[in-house]
C-alpha positions as CSV (number, residue, x, y, z in Angstrom):
1,M,-56.2,111.1,11.9
2,S,-56.9,112.8,15.3
3,E,-54.1,113.8,17.7
4,S,-55.2,111.1,20.1
5,E,-54.4,108.4,17.5
6,L,-50.8,109.6,17.0
7,L,-47.9,108.0,18.8
8,Q,-46.9,110.0,21.8
9,D,-43.8,108.1,23.1
10,K,-41.1,105.9,21.6
11,N,-42.1,103.1,24.0
12,E,-45.4,102.7,22.1
13,I,-43.2,101.5,19.2
14,L,-40.5,99.7,21.3
15,R,-42.7,97.5,23.3
16,P,-44.3,95.6,20.4
17,L,-40.9,95.5,18.5
18,R,-39.3,93.9,21.6
19,E,-42.1,91.4,21.9
20,I,-41.7,90.4,18.3
21,R,-37.9,90.0,18.7
22,D,-38.4,87.9,21.8
23,S,-40.9,85.7,19.9
24,L,-38.5,85.3,16.9
25,N,-35.6,84.4,19.2
26,L,-37.7,81.8,21.0
27,N,-39.0,80.3,17.7
28,R,-35.8,79.9,15.6
29,G,-36.0,83.4,14.0
30,Q,-32.8,84.7,15.5
31,H,-31.5,85.7,12.1
32,V,-34.3,88.3,11.7
33,G,-34.6,89.1,15.4
34,N,-30.9,89.9,15.7
35,S,-30.3,91.7,12.4
36,D,-32.9,94.0,10.7
37,L,-35.3,94.1,13.6
38,L,-32.5,94.8,16.1
39,D,-31.3,97.6,13.9
40,L,-34.8,99.1,13.8
41,I,-35.1,98.8,17.6
42,R,-31.8,100.7,17.9
43,R,-32.9,103.4,15.5
44,V,-36.2,103.9,17.5
45,R,-34.2,104.1,20.7
46,C,-31.9,106.8,19.2
47,F,-34.4,108.8,17.2
48,G,-37.7,108.1,18.9
49,I,-41.0,108.6,17.1
50,N,-39.4,110.9,14.5
51,L,-38.2,107.9,12.6
52,A,-38.6,108.4,8.9
53,K,-36.6,108.0,5.8
54,L,-35.6,111.2,4.1
55,D,-35.3,111.3,0.4
56,I,-33.7,114.5,-0.9
57,R,-33.5,115.0,-4.6
58,Q,-32.5,117.9,-6.8
59,E,-34.7,119.2,-9.6
60,S,-33.3,117.8,-12.9
61,S,-32.7,121.1,-14.6
62,K,-29.9,121.7,-12.1
63,H,-28.0,118.7,-13.6
64,S,-28.3,120.0,-17.2
65,Q,-26.7,123.3,-16.2
């Protein structure tokens, strides 16, 4: 993937998410548009394009000690 293909700004994510939410709200999809999707929009607004789940695990031998 080249650098020009990477997202540069959080608005590149927010615009389509807002359009999807508007469409859901206009077409009886308020439950999705106002729950999980709205939560995602809020996370993008707060954290921008650095939005990723972080899974931290400890190596199993530490538990046996």
